[in-house]
SESEGU-285057 format. One record per atom (N, C-alpha, C): residue in one letter; x, y, z. Coordinates in steps of 0.05 Angstrom, whole numbers, plus 5000, padded with zeros to 4 digits. Atoms other than C-alpha are relative to their C-alpha. Layout:
// residues N
AXYZ ...
***
This chain:
// residues 257
M502150004979 M543688007770 M500749775020 C499550204979 C544887657837 C497549915013 V502350124988 V538487287849 V500449694999 A499650294997 A537486547865 A500349864973 A500050145025 A535986337794 A502550074984 M497749915015 M541586747763 M502649895013 G497650104987 G546386457814 G501049754987 L499150235015 L546585837772 L501450084974 L499149925027 L548586247711 L502650165001 T497649835000 T553786767731 T501050055028 S498949934975 S558386967787 S499650295005 C500549724994 C557187627824 C502550145009 E497549874993 E564487777839 E501150154976 Q499149845022 Q567088347797 Q502649904987 D497450095011 D573988037790 D499949724989 N500150275009 N571487357771 N497449954985 M502450045016 M565787437721 M500349774982 G499950225018 G564086817683 G497849815006 P502250194996 P559186247675 P500549805022 V499850214980 V557885797734 V498749754989 Y501450225012 Y552985357697 Y500949964971 E499150055027 E555985037635 E498949744989 G501150255009 G551584427626 G498550044973 S501450005026 S547984247562 S497050015002 T502949994996 T541084247593 T499250275011 M501049754989 M536684797621 M500950055029 G499249974972 G539284667691 G497650035019 V502449984984 V532484547724 V500549885027 T499750104973 T532084457799 T497850125018 F501649874979 F527584567859 F501850195015 S498449814984 S529785167900 S500749895027 I499550134974 I529084777965 I498849724999 N500950285001 N527884037981 N497749945018 A502250054981 A522284118032 A498150245002 Q501949794997 Q515984518043 Q497849915018 S502150074982 S510484538095 S497650184995 V502449855006 V503284738082 V497849925020 S502150064980 S497784798134 S497550164992 F502549885008 F490484938117 F498150015024 P502150004980 P484785158162 P497949794993 A502050205005 A478684718168 A498450064975 T501549935024 T475185098112 T501650224985 G498849785016 G477285568056 G502649934987 Y497450085012 Y483185168029 Y499649944970 E500150065029 E484685097955 E502549864990 G497650125009 G491984907946 G502450175006 F497549854995 F499085167944 F501849994975 D498249995023 D504685337895 D502749895008 V497350114997 V511384997886 V501850134979 E498249865019 E517185377855 E502249824989 V497950145014 V521985087804 V501750224986 I498249815013 I528085467776 I501649864978 R498250105020 R532585387716 R502250204994 A497749835005 A539285657693 A499950134972 V500149905028 V537785747618 V497150054993 S502849925004 S531586127599 S499350104972 T500349895027 T532186257525 T497449924986 E502350105014 E526185837504 E497749925018 D502250134986 D519285597525 D500949715006 A499350274993 A519984927560 A497949875018 S501850154983 S515884387593 S501749775012 V498550204986 V519083937646 V498249815015 A501750204988 A515983287670 A500150015031 L500250004971 L513583267742 L498449765009 S501550234990 S511582627779 S499550045030 A500849974972 A508382547847 A499349735012 S500850234985 S507482007900 S500050085029 M499849954971 M506681967975 M502749895010 S497450064990 S512781888019 S500449705004 D499750294997 D511281148030 D499949854974 G500050135026 G511081017956 G497349954988 S502850055010 S503480977950 S499250224981 A501149805019 A499381347899 A498950245014 V501149764989 V497182057911 V497049985002 P502950024999 P490082077937 P498650204982 S501449845020 S484882367891 S499450295010 E500549734989 E483882967938 E502350194995 I497749835006 I490783217919 I500749974970 Q499550005029 Q491883407846 Q502550154993 V497449895007 V498883517818 V500350014970 P499649985029 P500283777747 P502249804991 A498150195011 A504283297703 A502550144990 N497849865011 N508983847679 N500450275013 V499449734993 V512484487698 V500550164975 N499749855025 N511885007643 N501350275004 F498649745000 F516785577631 F499450144974 K500249845024 K515886147583 K502850114994 A497449895008 A521786437544 A500750245017 G499149784983 G525686907589 G499549965030 E500650064972 E523086597654 E502149825012 F498250174985 F528086327704 F498549845021 T501650144980 T522686117753 T497249944989 A502850075007 A515985767745 A498849875025 T501450134978 T510785527794 T497949814990 V502250195006 V506084937793 V498150025024 H502049984979 H499584967832 H498949725007 V501150264990 V497784347873 V497350065013 T502749964990 T490284317887 T499549805023 V500650174977 V488184047955 V497050015005 G502850014996 G481083817965 G499349925029 D501150074973 D477383488023 D501749785013 I498350194986 I483283148057 I499149975029 T500950074973 T482282838126 T501150205020 P499049824980 P482683358182 P501749865021 G498350114979 G488183248232 G502049804990 K498150205011 K492082778186 K502250154984 T497749885015 T498982948159 T500649844975 Y499450125026 Y500282798086 Y502850084992 R497349945010 R507382758058 R500249944971 L500050025029 L507482877984 L502850044990 V497449995012 V513782747943 V499850074971 L500049925028 L514883117878 L502849954988 K497550055013 K520282927828 K500050124972 L499549885026 L522983307768 L501449804982 G498650175019 G525182957705 G503050074999 E497149964999 E532782867701 E501150114974 E499049925026 E533383037627 E501050294999 E499349725001 E533783787639 E501250105026 A499049934973 A536983777708 A502850124999 A497349914997 A543084147730 A501649805016 I498350174984 I549083797761 I499450075030 D500749974972 D547583687835 D497350145005 A502649884997 A540483917824 A498349865022 T502050114981 T534983827876 T497649914984 L502150115017 L530283377837 L497749895015 Q502150114984 Q526083137894 Q499350195023 K500949824979 K521883547943 K497749865015 T502150114983 T517783308002 T498450225012 I501849794991 I511683718020 I498149885021 T501850094978 T508083628087 T497550174998 I502649875003 I500683788081 I498249925023 Y501750054977 Y495983858139 Y497550184999 R502549854998 R488784068147 R499049995029 D500849994972 D486184298215 D497349855004 Y502550134993 Y480583948251 Y497750204997 T502449844998 T473484208248 T499049985029 Y500849994972 Y470584418315 Y497050085003 S502749934994 S463584468345 S499950115029 S500349884973 S461484898404 S498749815019 I501350164979 I459984538469 I499050185023 G501149824980 G457985158508 G501950215010 T498349794988 T460785708552 T501349905025 G498550084977 G466285558601 G501150255014 T498849784985 T470385988648 T503049994997 Y497149985002 Y477486218637 Y501150175023 T498749864977 T481786418697 T502950054993 S497349925008 S488186798680 S501550145022 Y498349874981 Y493586948730 Y502050194986 F498249845015 F497987238675 F499050294997 F501249735005 F493187818663 F498650115025 G501149894975 G491087908735 G501650245010 P498749764990 P492888538774 P502649945014 D497450094988 D498388148811 D500149704997 E499650285004 E501187448811 E498249815016 N501750164982 N496487208865 N497050054995 T502849925004 T490087528839 T499249964970 P500750055028 P487087238775 P497650174991 V502549895011 V481887518728 V498449764988 E501750225009 E475987078708 E497950104982 F501949915020 F471487128648 F498949764984 P501250225016 P466786698605 P501349984973 V498950055027 V469386378541 V498449784986 E501250215016 E466485968485 E502149774998 V498250235002 V469385258485 V498949824977 M500750185021 M469384808424 M501649745002 Q498750264999 Q471284078415 Q500349904971 A499550095027 A474383758353 A498149774993 D501950205009 D469383348314 D501449734995 Q498650255007 Q474682838293 Q501849905023 N498250074977 N478582828359 N499050135025 P501249884977 P474682938423 P501950075023 S498149934980 S481083008463 S501050294997 L499249735005 L482083708433 L497850205007 Y501949784992 Y478684318464 Y501250264990 K499149745009 K479184998432 K498550225015 V501149774986 V478185628474 V500050234981 I500349795020 I475586188430 I500850275012 E499149734994 E479486838438 E500150075030 P499949944971 P481186808512 P501550265007 Y498449764994 Y486187378508 Y499650234980 E500349795021 E484987738442 E498449894977 E501650085022 E480187718384 E501749894977 G498650125022 G482587258329 G502149805008 Y498050184990 Y487086838373 Y498749795019 D501250224984 D484486168399 D502349835011 I498150184987 I488085658443 I498949725001 V500950275000 V487684908436 V501449855023 F499050174979 F488484448496 F499649714992 Q500250295007 Q489883698484 Q500149835026 I500250184978 I487683188535 I501449734993 G498650255005 G492182568540 G498249765001 A501650255001 A489881848531 A499049925028 D500850074973 D489581778607 D497650175010 G502249834992 G484182318609 G500850205022 K499149824978 K488382718659 K502150204991 N497849825007 N494782998631 N499250174976 V500749805020 V494083618587 V502550134988 S497849855012 S498783938537 S498950224982 V500749785017 V498584598501 V502550054982 A497849965019 A502984618439 A500450304995 R499449715005 R506385278422 R498250114979 Q501949875019 Q501385738389 Q499750295007 A500349724996 A500186468379 A497550065016 A502249944982 A495786768433 A499250295000 L500549715001 L496387528425 L501650124977 S498549865022 S498487998369 S502450155011 D497849854990 D503088378416 D499950015031 I499849954971 I505588438488 I502150225004 N498249784993 N508689108509 N501850084977 G498449915023 G511089258439 G502049794990 Y498050205008 Y515088608432 Y499049824978 G501050165022 G510688308378 G498449765009 T501850234995 T506787658373 T500949845025 A499550164977 A506287278438 A498949714997 Y500750285003 Y505986518441 Y499749885028 V500250154975 V503786038496 V500649714994 A499550295001 A505885328510 A500349905029 G499750104973 G505684878570 G498549745004 S501350254994 S502384298605 S498550025027 G501650004975 G497684118663 G498449755003 T501750234995 T492283658686 T497050084999 M502949954999 M484683588682 M498849835021 T501450144979 T480383398741 T497150095000 D502949934999 D472783378737 D499350234982 G500749795020 G472583828676 G501450265004 V498449764995 V477484338704 V502849954991 I497450035011 I483884418664 I501850215013 T498149824986 T489584728705 T502749974987 T497550015015 T495884898666 T502050215010 M498049804998 M502385268672 M500950074972 L499449925028 L503285658607 L502250215001 E497949815003 E509586018587 E499350194977 F500549795020 F508686678549 F502650094989 T497449935013 T514286808499 T499550184976 V499949845025 V515887308444 V502749954988 S497450055014 S521687318395 S502450085016 A497749904984 A525987698445 A500549835025 G499650164976 G524987198501 G497449935014 S502350104985 S520186968556 S499050205020 F501349844979 F515287338601 F499549825025 G500350194977 G515386728647 G497449844997 S502350185000 S510186208663 S497850095020 S502349914983 S503286318693 S498049775002 K502250194996 K497685888721 K497650104985 E502349935016 E491885898672 E498049775002 I502050214995 I485385518685 I497750024981 L502450025017 L479885298638 L498049825014 T502250164989 T473385058669 T498149944977 L501750085022 L469584668616 L497150045006 P502949984995 P462084758607 P499049755015 N501250224984 N458184338657 N502149855017 A498150134983 A464484178697 A498949965027 T501250074974 T463083848763 T501650105024 A498449884977 A468484218803 A500750284993 N499249725004 N470684928812 N503150024999 A497149965001 A477685188795 A500950095027 E498949914974 E482085268855 E501550264996 
***
């Protein structure tokens, strides 16, 4: 069998069959040395981490330790099992890391380490996991969204009302609820100067002209509550170009040009 776990055990070439792993231990290792996990503001529980081994004849328990990347102790909101448990015949096992009420908008870097006693030669015994929980947002009212991208031509925009929310933990973040399609929100970040605006790459539509998920990214400025940006619309095959897109925040004191 040519799967990742068995790759430690046998060669898949017909003319060169033979053991690849000849160590005296189970040959335990992480499959990869890094992982990224992102949770929404609500509804999070945790994530799984995969461990593989080369010898699966018996039940086994392998020690697992955890710390933060700076060497500090793991916060109580993150719970990591002390062992990885394999059943006889299993080449892979997973451990479930439970994530509780971590701080929204903060990035946590968790480091997991496997015990060396059962490791393979050149095993990946350490894995860094980046954990992030999204901000919570509260509605601040109804604003106006002006889109040149979806207008009838490049000089004629369409304008429609949108719900606007602001991050509870970071007031520089504004979320526009479903400006283009249901289920797809867009977050605008205001710079420390209160003027410059950035839009990190994020999914904005499920599909454009059959090319699949469309993403937006760009930058702009805010004046008197009116955010004017140039957003590029891209899909996996390439770019649809950039377009002027304007968000007028609720109770803005100026009109979009």
